[in-house]
N, C-alpha and C positions, 0 to 999 in steps of 0.2 A: 890591269889597273890596281894591283895589290899594293903598289907603292904609294898610292894616293891616300889622303886622309879620309876618315870615315864619312864626314859630311859630304865630301866631294864624290865619293863612291855612291852615296845615296842618290845624288842628282844625275850622275852620268852613266852608271852601269846599266845595260839593258835598254839603252835609249836609241842609239843610232842604227835604226833598222830600215829606214826609208831611203833606198837608193834611187827611187824614181823622182822624188820631190824634195829630199833633204829636210823633212819636217823635224823640228826640234823636240817634238814629243813622240813617243812610241805610238805607232798606229794601232787601232783595234782591228783585228782580223776576225770578223764574226762568221766566216765561212765554216760550214760543217765538214766540207770535204775539199780536197786539193787534187787537181788533175796531174797525171803523170806525163813525163816527156815521152816515155816508151814503156814497154813491159818490164823494164829492169830499173829504171831511174825516175826519181822525182826530186823536188827542190828541198827536201828535208822534212816535209810534212805530207801526210796522206789523209788523215782523219782526225778531227779535233779531240775526240776522246783520247787518242793516243798521243797527241801533241799539237800545239798551236803556237804560232809565232809570238802572240802577245803574252801568252802564259809562259813561254820559254824566256821571254825578256825579263819577266818578274822573277823567274827561277834563277836566272843568271845574277840578278841584283841581290837576291837574298843569300845566294851562295857566297857572293863576294863579301857581304856584310858580316856573315857569321864565320867566314874563313873555312868553309867546307870544300868539297869537290863536286857536289851535286845537290839539287833540290827538286822536289816535286810539290807544286802548289795544288791544294785540294779545295773541295767545295765548302768546307767548314773546318773549324778547329777540331771538332769531335771526329770528323772523318780523317783528319791528320793523325789523331791519336789511334783510331781504329786501324789505319794503314800501318803505323809503326808496330802495332801488336802482331801483325802478320810476319814479323821477324821471329815469332815464336809459334808454337803449335800446342794443341790440347795435351795436357799432361805436364807441360812446362810450368815452373814456379817462378813468379816475379815478385820482388820485394818493392814496396812503395810506402809512402808516408801515410800516417793516420789522419792527416789534416789537409788532404788534397781537395781540389775543386770537386764540387758535388757531381757534376756530369761525368768526370773521370772516374770517381768512386762508383757511380751507378754502372758504367760500362764494365769496370773491373769486377765489382762485387756481385753483380746480377747477370748481365748478358754473357760476359766471357766465362765467368765461373760456371754458368749453366752449360757451357760448351766444353768444359773439361780443363780450362785453365785454372791455375792455382795462384792465389795472391796472399801475401802477408802484409798487413798494414801496421807499420811500426813507427815509433818516434825517431825519425831519421836525423834529428838533431844530435843524437847519440850514435856515432858510427859503430860502437860495439853492439848495439841492439840490431843493427843491420847485419853485422858479421854473425851474430848468434842465430839469425833467422835463416841462414843459408842451409839448404839441404842438397842432397845429391841431384834433385830435380830442378834446382834453381838455375835459371838461364839468363835472368836480367834483373836490373835495378832501375826503377822509374823515379826520377828526381823532379820534384817541384820546389823551386826556390826563387824568391820567397813564396811561402805557401799561401793558399787562398782559403779563408780570408784573414788568417791571424798573423801573417807576415813572419812566420818562423823561417829561419834560414837553415839550409843544409850545407855542410862543408863539402863542396863539390870535389875538391882534390882528394879528401880523405875517403869519400865514397867510391870514386873511380879507382883509387888505389886498391880498395877491397875487390872491386869488380875485376880489375886486371889480374889480381892474385888468383882469383877463382875462375878466370876466363869467362866472365859474364858480360853481356852487352849492357852498357849504361846509356840511358836515355834521359834527356832533360827537357822539361817544358819551360821555355824561356819567355813566355808570353808577358809576364808581369813587368819585366825590365827591358825587353827588346835587346838586340845586339849592341845598341848604343851604350847601354849601362852594364851589360854582362855578356861575356863570350865563353860559354861552357866548353867549347872545344879546347880552349887554352888550358883547361884544368883536367883534360883527359876524357871528356864525354865522347861517346861514339855517335850518337844520334840526337839531333835537336828538333823539337816540335814547337810550332807556333800556332796560335789562333791569330791569323792576320787581320781578323775583324778588329782587333784591339789597337795597340800602339802603332803597329806597322802601317795600317791604313789610317787610323787616327781621326776619322770623321763620321763614324757611326752610320755609314751608308753602304756597307757591304759586309757579307759574312764570307770567311775563307780560312784556309789553314795552309801549313807548309811543313814538310819533313825534309830536313837538311842532313846530309851524311858526310862523313870524312873517310869512309872505307869503301872500296869499289864493290865488294860483295853485298854490303848493305844498300848501296845506291842501286845496284841491279835489281835487288829484291823489291825495293820500294817502287821503282819504276814499273816493274811487272805488275805489282798489286794495284797501283793506281789505274793502270790501263785495263787490267782484267776486270776490276770492279767498277770502272767508270767513275772514279772519285775526283777527277780533275776539275779545277774551278773553271768557270766560263771565261771567255775572252774579255768580256766587259768587266767582270769582277776583278780579273787580273790587272786590267788597265787602271781600275780605281785604286787598287793597292799600290801599284807602281807609281801612280800620281801622288798618293798620300805619303809614301816612304821618302819622297824627296825632302820633306820638311821634318823628318824624324828627329834629327839632332836639335834644332831650335825648339821644336815642340817639347821634347823631353826635358830640356832645361827650364822651360816655362812651367811645365807640369810639376817638376819636383821643387821649384821655388815656392809655388803655392802650397804644396804638400807640407813642406817644412814649416811654413808660417802657420798653417792650420794645426799641425801636430803640436807645436809649442803652445798654442792657445788652449787646445784641448787638454794638454798635459797639466796645465795650471788651473783649469776650471773646476770648481767644486762639484758641479753636476756630473762630472766624468770620473768613473772609477779607475779606468785603465786605458792607456793608448797603446796600440800595436803599430809601431813605425820604427824601422831599423835606424832611421836617421837620428833618433833621440839617443843621447848618450846613456840613458837609463835602460835602453833596450838590451836584453841579454846577448843579442847577436850583433851589436853595434860594431865591434872590432872585426868580426868576420865579414860583415858587409863592407867595411873599408878595404879589406884584403882582396875580395873577389868581385867587387862591383866598382864601377866608375862613379856611382852616385846612389842615392837611396830610393829613387823611384817616386811614383805619384800615387801609389795605393796605400791606404791606411785603414785601420779599423779601430773602434773604441767601444768600451762597455759603459753605458750610462749608469749612474747611481739610481737605485730604486727598483722599479719593476718593469715589466713588459710595456705597461702603459706609458712610462716615461720615454721608452724607445720609440713607441708609436707617435708620441707627441713631437719628437724631434724629426722623425721621418716625414711626417705630414705637414710640419710647420715651416719648412724651409722654402725659400723663394728661388734662389739661384741654383740649388742642387735638385735635379730632377729625380724623382723616385722611379728608378728603372734598373733592370739588370744590365749586364755587360759592363764594359770599362774601356778606358784608353782613348776615348773620344775627346774632342776639344772642349766639350761641355762637361761640367761636374755632375756626377751622379751619386746618389746614395741608394743603398738597398739593404734588405733585411735577410741575412743568410738563413735564418730559422725557417722562413716560408718561401724564399726565393731561390737564390743561387745554390743553396745546400739542402733544399727540401727533399732531394732525391736520396740523401743519406738517412739512415735510420736515426731515431732520436738518440739511441745509445751511442751511435757512431759520432753524432754531432757533439754530444757531451764529452766523449772520450777525446775528441779533437780540441775541446776547449771552447766551442761555440755555445753561447748561452742565449736566453731570450732577451738579453739586454745588449747583444752585440750588433753593431751597425758597421757596414763596410762603405768606404768612401773611395770613389775614383775622382781625383782632383783634376779638373780641366785646366785650361790656359787663361781663365779669367784673371783679373787683377787680384793678387792675394788679399789685399785689404778688404775688397768687397766680399770675398768668400769667408774670411774670418769674421767680418761683421755680421753676415747672415747667420752663420752657425752660432755665434755668441748670443745673438738676439734670442734664438730659440732655446738655447741652453739656459740663459738667464730666466726665461719664462718657466722652465722646468723646476727651478729652485722654489 
């Protein structure tokens, strides 16, 4: 189905699995085990930890959307990242951004570092800093673009060129944009990771992850790790994501329409010091976003004028934006990176990344843009 348009693949890949009743929706196979025809043959599945028809359907869908050769759906976004790290071993050095998601930072800087992995956290907006960080032990480069929460962009093609020059594995977290708006394989990335909890599912009712590959050696390793560690997502969770991904295209269009309207209002409001949204022409990575993305996405952050108290007033005064972590659902959310999504980073690391006590992150839902703008403007007006 590679010749079909993206939105059509969202709806049709991984669906036609029911030869008994021809159901239009992929069935859920909750069975933990599957019986064999004889001692040598079975119908493709033997035990759900190793593989499940519903999970396989989702994996086929995500493989098609990203343009890879294989996918493994995992229990959470973090388990997907942990799985990808098994492409490396203790003693290996991996270069990544200084402004990545707090949970990823915690995994890299704490847990994996204590096990002998080595990481350099650099400003990946400057490819020369990435090149300068390479050592004889460097084996990989971890890309997060746009970054969480400050929406800094990484020039994917420039970074993968460096990776290929030095025979490094390049990995990209594509959660913030989804394959509808960004396809890292087209710029040379080797492995793509998603938190399917976010835009792929889109309804805030499941947690999951995915690792998608385009080289057979990586696909084989990822498949082995997911099975060996028992990291596969449940059949019901896979079914929920497969259901959600059908509307990915229309949802992303609605999401980013609201995000642009909100960003423009925030950019003009006197109670706002700075807006972080690549869709604004004033964003330093605006032109790069136009080159490597199909749109500007629905995540944005901003710094309020004044102090932490003003940020708290905004966060607690909104009616349509729920104060909650996560992102990518149909409902709009706001959160405070200082004590929520990036609390696992050290204070020094947060400040080095540019996160302050006045930074607010917004996940713009699919509500009408006028209502979202009015709600945010009401609270900001009160802050003045």
